[in-house]
C-alpha positions in Angstrom: 99.3 95.9 116.5 101.8 97.3 114.0 99.9 98.0 110.8 101.7 99.4 107.7 100.2 101.0 104.6 102.2 101.3 101.4 101.7 102.1 97.7 102.8 99.8 95.0 104.3 101.4 91.9 106.4 100.5 88.9 109.5 99.7 91.1 109.0 97.4 94.1 112.6 97.6 95.5 112.0 100.7 97.7 108.9 99.1 99.3 110.6 95.8 99.9 113.7 97.4 101.4 111.5 99.5 103.7 109.5 96.5 104.8 112.6 94.6 105.6 113.9 97.4 107.8 110.7 97.8 109.9 110.5 95.1 112.6 107.3 93.7 113.9 104.9 94.4 111.1 101.8 92.4 111.7 99.6 93.5 108.8 100.2 95.4 105.5 97.6 97.2 103.4 99.0 97.7 99.9 97.3 100.3 97.6 97.9 100.1 93.9 96.3 101.3 90.7 95.3 98.8 87.9 98.5 99.1 86.0 100.7 98.2 89.0 98.8 95.1 90.1 101.8 92.9 89.2 104.0 94.9 91.5 101.5 94.6 94.3 101.4 90.9 93.8 105.2 90.7 93.9 105.3 92.5 97.2 102.4 90.3 98.5 104.4 87.2 97.6 107.4 88.5 99.4 105.3 89.2 102.5 103.6 85.8 102.4 107.0 84.1 102.7 107.5 86.0 106.0 103.9 85.1 107.0 102.8 88.7 107.1 99.1 89.1 106.2 98.6 91.5 103.3 95.5 93.1 101.9 95.7 94.4 98.3 93.5 97.5 97.7 92.8 98.8 94.2 92.5 102.5 93.8 91.6 104.7 90.9 94.7 106.3 89.4 95.0 110.0 89.9 91.8 110.0 92.0 92.8 111.5 95.4 89.2 111.2 96.8 89.2 107.4 96.0 92.5 106.9 97.7 91.3 108.8 100.8 88.1 106.9 100.8 89.9 103.5 100.7 92.3 104.6 103.5 89.3 105.7 105.6 87.7 102.3 105.1 90.9 100.6 106.4 91.2 102.9 109.4 
């Protein structure tokens, strides 16, 4: 299974371009902080069109330990 993790930020274009270039993605976990939820939802909507399951994961901004904990939970 090809699983991809990405972070959503202010600009969605780099993530969208990257996801378009990677063939065979079967699942995406998208990490975002509260202020970028809209960007995460935009990426999620794009992936839904291609029928790629996406899980949005909220992380605390600037909290490295929280980010690592969430990644560990996924893995």
